[in-house]
SEFIZA-3560 file (N, C-alpha, C; in Angstrom, 3 decimals):
REM SEFIZA-3560
<numar><xx>0.846</xx><yy>-1.178</yy><zz>0.000</zz><atom>N</atom></numar>
<numar><xx>0.000</xx><yy>0.000</yy><zz>0.000</zz><atom>CA</atom></numar>
<numar><xx>0.892</xx><yy>1.241</yy><zz>0.000</zz><atom>C</atom></numar>
<numar><xx>0.529</xx><yy>2.185</yy><zz>-0.832</zz><atom>N</atom></numar>
<numar><xx>1.261</xx><yy>3.443</yy><zz>-0.864</zz><atom>CA</atom></numar>
<numar><xx>0.917</xx><yy>4.262</yy><zz>0.378</zz><atom>C</atom></numar>
<numar><xx>1.886</xx><yy>5.002</yy><zz>0.862</zz><atom>N</atom></numar>
<numar><xx>1.673</xx><yy>5.848</yy><zz>2.048</zz><atom>CA</atom></numar>
<numar><xx>0.517</xx><yy>6.830</yy><zz>1.807</zz><atom>C</atom></numar>
<numar><xx>0.375</xx><yy>7.299</yy><zz>0.594</zz><atom>N</atom></numar>
<numar><xx>-0.670</xx><yy>8.275</yy><zz>0.277</zz><atom>CA</atom></numar>
<numar><xx>-2.079</xx><yy>7.705</yy><zz>0.439</zz><atom>C</atom></numar>
<numar><xx>-2.216</xx><yy>6.385</yy><zz>0.394</zz><atom>N</atom></numar>
<numar><xx>-3.531</xx><yy>5.763</yy><zz>0.565</zz><atom>CA</atom></numar>
<numar><xx>-4.056</xx><yy>5.931</yy><zz>1.985</zz><atom>C</atom></numar>
<numar><xx>-3.201</xx><yy>6.331</yy><zz>2.891</zz><atom>N</atom></numar>
<numar><xx>-3.607</xx><yy>6.534</yy><zz>4.289</zz><atom>CA</atom></numar>
<numar><xx>-4.360</xx><yy>7.848</yy><zz>4.491</zz><atom>C</atom></numar>
<numar><xx>-4.448</xx><yy>8.663</yy><zz>3.435</zz><atom>N</atom></numar>
<numar><xx>-5.044</xx><yy>9.998</yy><zz>3.565</zz><atom>CA</atom></numar>
<numar><xx>-6.249</xx><yy>10.165</yy><zz>2.647</zz><atom>C</atom></numar>
<numar><xx>-7.328</xx><yy>10.650</yy><zz>3.218</zz><atom>N</atom></numar>
<numar><xx>-8.550</xx><yy>10.897</yy><zz>2.479</zz><atom>CA</atom></numar>
<numar><xx>-8.337</xx><yy>12.046</yy><zz>1.503</zz><atom>C</atom></numar>
<numar><xx>-8.832</xx><yy>11.865</yy><zz>0.297</zz><atom>N</atom></numar>
<numar><xx>-8.756</xx><yy>12.890</yy><zz>-0.737</zz><atom>CA</atom></numar>
<numar><xx>-10.183</xx><yy>13.221</yy><zz>-1.152</zz><atom>C</atom></numar>
<numar><xx>-10.538</xx><yy>14.486</yy><zz>-1.059</zz><atom>N</atom></numar>
<numar><xx>-11.910</xx><yy>14.911</yy><zz>-1.355</zz><atom>CA</atom></numar>
<numar><xx>-11.896</xx><yy>15.875</yy><zz>-2.528</zz><atom>C</atom></numar>
<numar><xx>-12.727</xx><yy>15.588</yy><zz>-3.529</zz><atom>N</atom></numar>
<numar><xx>-12.936</xx><yy>16.499</yy><zz>-4.654</zz><atom>CA</atom></numar>
<numar><xx>-14.427</xx><yy>16.774</yy><zz>-4.708</zz><atom>C</atom></numar>
<numar><xx>-14.785</xx><yy>18.040</yy><zz>-4.667</zz><atom>N</atom></numar>
<numar><xx>-16.197</xx><yy>18.404</yy><zz>-4.688</zz><atom>CA</atom></numar>
<numar><xx>-16.410</xx><yy>19.676</yy><zz>-5.498</zz><atom>C</atom></numar>
<numar><xx>-17.621</xx><yy>19.844</yy><zz>-5.999</zz><atom>N</atom></numar>
<numar><xx>-17.976</xx><yy>21.020</yy><zz>-6.769</zz><atom>CA</atom></numar>
<numar><xx>-18.202</xx><yy>22.181</yy><zz>-5.809</zz><atom>C</atom></numar>
<numar><xx>-17.678</xx><yy>23.350</yy><zz>-6.154</zz><atom>N</atom></numar>
<numar><xx>-17.882</xx><yy>24.565</yy><zz>-5.366</zz><atom>CA</atom></numar>
<numar><xx>-18.757</xx><yy>25.518</yy><zz>-6.176</zz><atom>C</atom></numar>
<numar><xx>-19.966</xx><yy>25.751</yy><zz>-5.691</zz><atom>N</atom></numar>
<numar><xx>-20.841</xx><yy>26.721</yy><zz>-6.360</zz><atom>CA</atom></numar>
<numar><xx>-20.240</xx><yy>28.117</yy><zz>-6.314</zz><atom>C</atom></numar>
<numar><xx>-19.612</xx><yy>28.433</yy><zz>-5.206</zz><atom>N</atom></numar>
<numar><xx>-19.006</xx><yy>29.758</yy><zz>-5.033</zz><atom>CA</atom></numar>
<numar><xx>-17.906</xx><yy>30.008</yy><zz>-6.057</zz><atom>C</atom></numar>
<numar><xx>-17.055</xx><yy>29.005</yy><zz>-6.274</zz><atom>N</atom></numar>
<numar><xx>-15.919</xx><yy>29.152</yy><zz>-7.184</zz><atom>CA</atom></numar>
<numar><xx>-16.229</xx><yy>28.681</yy><zz>-8.606</zz><atom>C</atom></numar>
<numar><xx>-17.350</xx><yy>27.972</yy><zz>-8.771</zz><atom>N</atom></numar>
<numar><xx>-17.747</xx><yy>27.424</yy><zz>-10.071</zz><atom>CA</atom></numar>
<numar><xx>-16.665</xx><yy>26.514</yy><zz>-10.662</zz><atom>C</atom></numar>
<numar><xx>-16.116</xx><yy>25.661</yy><zz>-9.791</zz><atom>N</atom></numar>
<numar><xx>-15.127</xx><yy>24.685</yy><zz>-10.230</zz><atom>CA</atom></numar>
<numar><xx>-15.044</xx><yy>23.583</yy><zz>-9.174</zz><atom>C</atom></numar>
<numar><xx>-14.298</xx><yy>22.530</yy><zz>-9.502</zz><atom>N</atom></numar>
<numar><xx>-14.056</xx><yy>21.461</yy><zz>-8.542</zz><atom>CA</atom></numar>
<numar><xx>-12.895</xx><yy>21.859</yy><zz>-7.636</zz><atom>C</atom></numar>
<numar><xx>-13.033</xx><yy>21.532</yy><zz>-6.365</zz><atom>N</atom></numar>
<numar><xx>-12.004</xx><yy>21.845</yy><zz>-5.379</zz><atom>CA</atom></numar>
<numar><xx>-11.571</xx><yy>20.542</yy><zz>-4.715</zz><atom>C</atom></numar>
<numar><xx>-10.263</xx><yy>20.347</yy><zz>-4.636</zz><atom>N</atom></numar>
<numar><xx>-9.735</xx><yy>19.136</yy><zz>-4.019</zz><atom>CA</atom></numar>
<numar><xx>-8.927</xx><yy>19.467</yy><zz>-2.777</zz><atom>C</atom></numar>
<numar><xx>-9.075</xx><yy>18.649</yy><zz>-1.737</zz><atom>N</atom></numar>
<numar><xx>-8.268</xx><yy>18.825</yy><zz>-0.535</zz><atom>CA</atom></numar>
<numar><xx>-8.041</xx><yy>17.487</yy><zz>0.149</zz><atom>C</atom></numar>
<numar><xx>-7.068</xx><yy>17.479</yy><zz>1.020</zz><atom>N</atom></numar>
<numar><xx>-6.722</xx><yy>16.288</yy><zz>1.796</zz><atom>CA</atom></numar>
<numar><xx>-6.660</xx><yy>16.709</yy><zz>3.263</zz><atom>C</atom></numar>
<numar><xx>-7.809</xx><yy>16.674</yy><zz>3.943</zz><atom>N</atom></numar>
<numar><xx>-7.858</xx><yy>17.147</yy><zz>5.325</zz><atom>CA</atom></numar>
<numar><xx>-6.865</xx><yy>16.414</yy><zz>6.220</zz><atom>C</atom></numar>
<numar><xx>-6.220</xx><yy>17.193</yy><zz>7.065</zz><atom>N</atom></numar>
<numar><xx>-5.283</xx><yy>16.616</yy><zz>8.010</zz><atom>CA</atom></numar>
<numar><xx>-3.867</xx><yy>16.470</yy><zz>7.493</zz><atom>C</atom></numar>
<numar><xx>-3.683</xx><yy>16.617</yy><zz>6.167</zz><atom>N</atom></numar>
<numar><xx>-2.347</xx><yy>16.459</yy><zz>5.604</zz><atom>CA</atom></numar>
<numar><xx>-1.835</xx><yy>17.754</yy><zz>4.981</zz><atom>C</atom></numar>
<numar><xx>-2.644</xx><yy>18.374</yy><zz>4.138</zz><atom>N</atom></numar>
<numar><xx>-2.226</xx><yy>19.616</yy><zz>3.476</zz><atom>CA</atom></numar>
<numar><xx>-3.269</xx><yy>20.694</yy><zz>3.715</zz><atom>C</atom></numar>
<numar><xx>-2.800</xx><yy>21.913</yy><zz>3.867</zz><atom>N</atom></numar>
<numar><xx>-3.693</xx><yy>23.058</yy><zz>3.969</zz><atom>CA</atom></numar>
<numar><xx>-3.857</xx><yy>23.602</yy><zz>2.564</zz><atom>C</atom></numar>
<numar><xx>-5.069</xx><yy>23.945</yy><zz>2.201</zz><atom>N</atom></numar>
<numar><xx>-5.317</xx><yy>24.360</yy><zz>0.830</zz><atom>CA</atom></numar>
<numar><xx>-5.597</xx><yy>23.140</yy><zz>-0.009</zz><atom>C</atom></numar>
<numar><xx>-5.245</xx><yy>23.213</yy><zz>-1.264</zz><atom>N</atom></numar>
<numar><xx>-5.504</xx><yy>22.088</yy><zz>-2.155</zz><atom>CA</atom></numar>
<numar><xx>-5.337</xx><yy>22.517</yy><zz>-3.588</zz><atom>C</atom></numar>
<numar><xx>-6.289</xx><yy>22.136</yy><zz>-4.420</zz><atom>N</atom></numar>
<numar><xx>-6.216</xx><yy>22.475</yy><zz>-5.832</zz><atom>CA</atom></numar>
<numar><xx>-7.638</xx><yy>22.662</yy><zz>-6.355</zz><atom>C</atom></numar>
<numar><xx>-7.736</xx><yy>23.193</yy><zz>-7.566</zz><atom>N</atom></numar>
<numar><xx>-9.052</xx><yy>23.411</yy><zz>-8.157</zz><atom>CA</atom></numar>
<numar><xx>-8.951</xx><yy>23.389</yy><zz>-9.681</zz><atom>C</atom></numar>
<numar><xx>-10.089</xx><yy>23.217</yy><zz>-10.312</zz><atom>N</atom></numar>
<numar><xx>-10.131</xx><yy>23.218</yy><zz>-11.769</zz><atom>CA</atom></numar>
<numar><xx>-11.504</xx><yy>22.837</yy><zz>-12.276</zz><atom>C</atom></numar>
<numar><xx>-11.680</xx><yy>22.889</yy><zz>-13.571</zz><atom>N</atom></numar>
<numar><xx>-12.982</xx><yy>22.619</yy><zz>-14.202</zz><atom>CA</atom></numar>
<numar><xx>-13.229</xx><yy>21.138</yy><zz>-14.455</zz><atom>C</atom></numar>
<numar><xx>-12.174</xx><yy>20.314</yy><zz>-14.462</zz><atom>N</atom></numar>
<numar><xx>-12.314</xx><yy>18.893</yy><zz>-14.752</zz><atom>CA</atom></numar>
<numar><xx>-12.108</xx><yy>18.081</yy><zz>-13.475</zz><atom>C</atom></numar>
<numar><xx>-13.127</xx><yy>17.350</yy><zz>-13.062</zz><atom>N</atom></numar>
<numar><xx>-13.094</xx><yy>16.613</yy><zz>-11.797</zz><atom>CA</atom></numar>
<numar><xx>-11.944</xx><yy>15.602</yy><zz>-11.732</zz><atom>C</atom></numar>
<numar><xx>-11.755</xx><yy>14.846</yy><zz>-12.806</zz><atom>N</atom></numar>
<numar><xx>-10.689</xx><yy>13.848</yy><zz>-12.814</zz><atom>CA</atom></numar>
<numar><xx>-9.312</xx><yy>14.498</yy><zz>-12.763</zz><atom>C</atom></numar>
<numar><xx>-9.153</xx><yy>15.601</yy><zz>-13.460</zz><atom>N</atom></numar>
<numar><xx>-7.865</xx><yy>16.300</yy><zz>-13.452</zz><atom>CA</atom></numar>
<numar><xx>-7.558</xx><yy>16.849</yy><zz>-12.065</zz><atom>C</atom></numar>
<numar><xx>-8.579</xx><yy>17.344</yy><zz>-11.379</zz><atom>N</atom></numar>
<numar><xx>-8.391</xx><yy>17.857</yy><zz>-10.016</zz><atom>CA</atom></numar>
<numar><xx>-7.995</xx><yy>16.717</yy><zz>-9.089</zz><atom>C</atom></numar>
<numar><xx>-8.637</xx><yy>15.559</yy><zz>-9.231</zz><atom>N</atom></numar>
<numar><xx>-8.269</xx><yy>14.421</yy><zz>-8.384</zz><atom>CA</atom></numar>
<numar><xx>-6.829</xx><yy>13.981</yy><zz>-8.652</zz><atom>C</atom></numar>
<numar><xx>-6.447</xx><yy>13.926</yy><zz>-9.910</zz><atom>N</atom></numar>
<numar><xx>-5.076</xx><yy>13.544</yy><zz>-10.266</zz><atom>CA</atom></numar>
<numar><xx>-4.074</xx><yy>14.533</yy><zz>-9.656</zz><atom>C</atom></numar>
<numar><xx>-4.380</xx><yy>15.820</yy><zz>-9.780</zz><atom>N</atom></numar>
<numar><xx>-3.496</xx><yy>16.855</yy><zz>-9.218</zz><atom>CA</atom></numar>
<numar><xx>-3.432</xx><yy>16.723</yy><zz>-7.695</zz><atom>C</atom></numar>
<numar><xx>-4.562</xx><yy>16.455</yy><zz>-7.073</zz><atom>N</atom></numar>
<numar><xx>-4.608</xx><yy>16.292</yy><zz>-5.619</zz><atom>CA</atom></numar>
<numar><xx>-3.751</xx><yy>15.101</yy><zz>-5.185</zz><atom>C</atom></numar>
<numar><xx>-3.821</xx><yy>14.010</yy><zz>-5.919</zz><atom>N</atom></numar>
<numar><xx>-2.991</xx><yy>12.845</yy><zz>-5.596</zz><atom>CA</atom></numar>
<numar><xx>-1.507</xx><yy>13.195</yy><zz>-5.671</zz><atom>C</atom></numar>
<numar><xx>-1.134</xx><yy>13.996</yy><zz>-6.659</zz><atom>N</atom></numar>
<numar><xx>0.264</xx><yy>14.440</yy><zz>-6.773</zz><atom>CA</atom></numar>
<numar><xx>0.651</xx><yy>15.315</yy><zz>-5.583</zz><atom>C</atom></numar>
<numar><xx>-0.237</xx><yy>16.205</yy><zz>-5.186</zz><atom>N</atom></numar>
<numar><xx>0.030</xx><yy>17.090</yy><zz>-4.045</zz><atom>CA</atom></numar>
<numar><xx>0.236</xx><yy>16.265</yy><zz>-2.774</zz><atom>C</atom></numar>
<numar><xx>-0.596</xx><yy>15.260</yy><zz>-2.574</zz><atom>N</atom></numar>
<numar><xx>-0.472</xx><yy>14.400</yy><zz>-1.389</zz><atom>CA</atom></numar>
<numar><xx>0.875</xx><yy>13.678</yy><zz>-1.406</zz><atom>C</atom></numar>
<numar><xx>1.256</xx><yy>13.134</yy><zz>-2.558</zz><atom>N</atom></numar>
<numar><xx>2.557</xx><yy>12.460</yy><zz>-2.679</zz><atom>CA</atom></numar>
<numar><xx>3.701</xx><yy>13.425</yy><zz>-2.360</zz><atom>C</atom></numar>
<numar><xx>3.613</xx><yy>14.649</yy><zz>-2.881</zz><atom>N</atom></numar>
<numar><xx>4.657</xx><yy>15.653</yy><zz>-2.641</zz><atom>CA</atom></numar>
<numar><xx>4.715</xx><yy>16.061</yy><zz>-1.176</zz><atom>C</atom></numar>
<numar><xx>3.556</xx><yy>16.193</yy><zz>-0.540</zz><atom>N</atom></numar>
<numar><xx>3.519</xx><yy>16.559</yy><zz>0.880</zz><atom>CA</atom></numar>
<numar><xx>4.171</xx><yy>15.469</yy><zz>1.730</zz><atom>C</atom></numar>
<numar><xx>3.871</xx><yy>14.230</yy><zz>1.432</zz><atom>N</atom></numar>
<numar><xx>4.469</xx><yy>13.105</yy><zz>2.166</zz><atom>CA</atom></numar>
<numar><xx>5.984</xx><yy>13.111</yy><zz>1.976</zz><atom>C</atom></numar>
<numar><xx>6.425</xx><yy>13.341</yy><zz>0.753</zz><atom>N</atom></numar>
<numar><xx>7.867</xx><yy>13.370</yy><zz>0.470</zz><atom>CA</atom></numar>
<numar><xx>8.551</xx><yy>14.493</yy><zz>1.258</zz><atom>C</atom></numar>
<numar><xx>7.889</xx><yy>15.641</yy><zz>1.390</zz><atom>N</atom></numar>
<numar><xx>8.469</xx><yy>16.753</yy><zz>2.157</zz><atom>CA</atom></numar>
<numar><xx>8.571</xx><yy>16.416</yy><zz>3.643</zz><atom>C</atom></numar>
<numar><xx>7.515</xx><yy>15.797</yy><zz>4.188</zz><atom>N</atom></numar>
<numar><xx>7.562</xx><yy>15.374</yy><zz>5.590</zz><atom>CA</atom></numar>
<numar><xx>8.754</xx><yy>14.438</yy><zz>5.797</zz><atom>C</atom></numar>
<numar><xx>8.903</xx><yy>13.472</yy><zz>4.888</zz><atom>N</atom></numar>
<numar><xx>9.977</xx><yy>12.487</yy><zz>5.031</zz><atom>CA</atom></numar>
<numar><xx>11.352</xx><yy>13.129</yy><zz>4.853</zz><atom>C</atom></numar>
<numar><xx>11.476</xx><yy>14.039</yy><zz>3.901</zz><atom>N</atom></numar>
<numar><xx>12.744</xx><yy>14.733</yy><zz>3.660</zz><atom>CA</atom></numar>
<numar><xx>13.173</xx><yy>15.527</yy><zz>4.891</zz><atom>C</atom></numar>
<numar><xx>12.183</xx><yy>16.171</yy><zz>5.536</zz><atom>N</atom></numar>
<numar><xx>12.468</xx><yy>16.985</yy><zz>6.718</zz><atom>CA</atom></numar>
<numar><xx>12.585</xx><yy>16.155</yy><zz>7.995</zz><atom>C</atom></numar>
<numar><xx>12.354</xx><yy>14.846</yy><zz>7.884</zz><atom>N</atom></numar>
<numar><xx>12.450</xx><yy>13.974</yy><zz>9.057</zz><atom>CA</atom></numar>
<numar><xx>11.314</xx><yy>14.167</yy><zz>10.044</zz><atom>C</atom></numar>
<numar><xx>10.202</xx><yy>14.713</yy><zz>9.577</zz><atom>N</atom></numar>
<numar><xx>9.050</xx><yy>14.949</yy><zz>10.453</zz><atom>CA</atom></numar>
<numar><xx>8.094</xx><yy>13.760</yy><zz>10.375</zz><atom>C</atom></numar>
<numar><xx>7.440</xx><yy>13.449</yy><zz>11.489</zz><atom>N</atom></numar>
<numar><xx>6.451</xx><yy>12.358</yy><zz>11.445</zz><atom>CA</atom></numar>
<numar><xx>5.231</xx><yy>12.795</yy><zz>10.631</zz><atom>C</atom></numar>
<numar><xx>4.654</xx><yy>11.853</yy><zz>9.927</zz><atom>N</atom></numar>
<numar><xx>3.442</xx><yy>12.151</yy><zz>9.158</zz><atom>CA</atom></numar>
<numar><xx>2.265</xx><yy>12.356</yy><zz>10.103</zz><atom>C</atom></numar>
<numar><xx>1.323</xx><yy>13.220</yy><zz>9.708</zz><atom>N</atom></numar>
<numar><xx>0.108</xx><yy>13.376</yy><zz>10.512</zz><atom>CA</atom></numar>
<numar><xx>-0.654</xx><yy>12.046</yy><zz>10.584</zz><atom>C</atom></numar>
<numar><xx>-1.533</xx><yy>11.911</yy><zz>11.555</zz><atom>N</atom></numar>
<numar><xx>-2.316</xx><yy>10.670</yy><zz>11.665</zz><atom>CA</atom></numar>
<numar><xx>-3.098</xx><yy>10.402</yy><zz>10.374</zz><atom>C</atom></numar>
<numar><xx>-3.271</xx><yy>9.149</yy><zz>10.066</zz><atom>N</atom></numar>
<numar><xx>-4.033</xx><yy>8.727</yy><zz>8.900</zz><atom>CA</atom></numar>
<numar><xx>-5.458</xx><yy>9.273</yy><zz>8.960</zz><atom>C</atom></numar>
<numar><xx>-6.000</xx><yy>9.627</yy><zz>7.813</zz><atom>N</atom></numar>
<numar><xx>-7.385</xx><yy>10.097</yy><zz>7.769</zz><atom>CA</atom></numar>
<numar><xx>-8.285</xx><yy>9.157</yy><zz>6.976</zz><atom>C</atom></numar>
<numar><xx>-7.724</xx><yy>8.157</yy><zz>6.315</zz><atom>N</atom></numar>
<numar><xx>-8.570</xx><yy>7.236</yy><zz>5.554</zz><atom>CA</atom></numar>
<numar><xx>-9.338</xx><yy>6.331</yy><zz>6.508</zz><atom>C</atom></numar>
<numar><xx>-10.512</xx><yy>5.914</yy><zz>6.072</zz><atom>N</atom></numar>
<numar><xx>-11.330</xx><yy>5.022</yy><zz>6.885</zz><atom>CA</atom></numar>
<numar><xx>-12.084</xx><yy>5.711</yy><zz>7.996</zz><atom>C</atom></numar>
<numar><xx>-12.094</xx><yy>7.022</yy><zz>7.980</zz><atom>N</atom></numar>
<numar><xx>-12.791</xx><yy>7.757</yy><zz>9.050</zz><atom>CA</atom></numar>
<numar><xx>-14.158</xx><yy>8.265</yy><zz>8.613</zz><atom>C</atom></numar>
<numar><xx>-14.571</xx><yy>7.924</yy><zz>7.393</zz><atom>N</atom></numar>
<numar><xx>-15.904</xx><yy>8.257</yy><zz>6.895</zz><atom>CA</atom></numar>
<numar><xx>-16.171</xx><yy>9.762</yy><zz>6.940</zz><atom>C</atom></numar>
<numar><xx>-15.203</xx><yy>10.557</yy><zz>6.461</zz><atom>N</atom></numar>
<numar><xx>-15.341</xx><yy>12.003</yy><zz>6.464</zz><atom>CA</atom></numar>
<numar><xx>-16.565</xx><yy>12.490</yy><zz>5.697</zz><atom>C</atom></numar>
<numar><xx>-16.856</xx><yy>11.875</yy><zz>4.555</zz><atom>N</atom></numar>
<numar><xx>-17.972</xx><yy>12.348</yy><zz>3.721</zz><atom>CA</atom></numar>
<numar><xx>-19.277</xx><yy>12.325</yy><zz>4.494</zz><atom>C</atom></numar>
<numar><xx>-19.576</xx><yy>11.231</yy><zz>5.169</zz><atom>N</atom></numar>
<numar><xx>-20.833</xx><yy>11.156</yy><zz>5.931</zz><atom>CA</atom></numar>
<numar><xx>-20.813</xx><yy>12.063</yy><zz>7.146</zz><atom>C</atom></numar>
<numar><xx>-19.679</xx><yy>12.216</yy><zz>7.790</zz><atom>N</atom></numar>
<numar><xx>-19.588</xx><yy>13.101</yy><zz>8.952</zz><atom>CA</atom></numar>
<numar><xx>-19.801</xx><yy>14.556</yy><zz>8.517</zz><atom>C</atom></numar>
<numar><xx>-19.284</xx><yy>14.918</yy><zz>7.350</zz><atom>N</atom></numar>
<numar><xx>-19.421</xx><yy>16.287</yy><zz>6.868</zz><atom>CA</atom></numar>
<numar><xx>-20.877</xx><yy>16.596</yy><zz>6.524</zz><atom>C</atom></numar>
<numar><xx>-21.637</xx><yy>15.615</yy><zz>6.087</zz><atom>N</atom></numar>
<numar><xx>-23.047</xx><yy>15.824</yy><zz>5.785</zz><atom>CA</atom></numar>
<numar><xx>-23.818</xx><yy>16.200</yy><zz>7.040</zz><atom>C</atom></numar>
<numar><xx>-23.425</xx><yy>15.659</yy><zz>8.166</zz><atom>N</atom></numar>
<numar><xx>-24.097</xx><yy>15.965</yy><zz>9.424</zz><atom>CA</atom></numar>
<numar><xx>-23.845</xx><yy>17.395</yy><zz>9.870</zz><atom>C</atom></numar>
<numar><xx>-22.704</xx><yy>17.962</yy><zz>9.464</zz><atom>N</atom></numar>
<numar><xx>-22.350</xx><yy>19.321</yy><zz>9.851</zz><atom>CA</atom></numar>
<numar><xx>-23.094</xx><yy>20.335</yy><zz>9.008</zz><atom>C</atom></numar>
<numar><xx>-23.318</xx><yy>20.011</yy><zz>7.762</zz><atom>N</atom></numar>
<numar><xx>-23.927</xx><yy>20.940</yy><zz>6.808</zz><atom>CA</atom></numar>
<numar><xx>-25.356</xx><yy>21.224</yy><zz>7.086</zz><atom>C</atom></numar>
//
């Protein structure tokens, strides 16, 4: 399993921005955006890989895993 699989990746449509927005809660602040959902997901996966590589390069421990925590359903309860 790739280390990046331990982190939830979310791509969703933003009415405010009129584009897809991707983020990886708990790992990176910010994210990416664009008009093509698949392209945003691909870019987000690259960002997650790069963030992990930076943590490892700097000798810092990775943040706790976020996969398997059912973020999508929990976020629906907040909305």
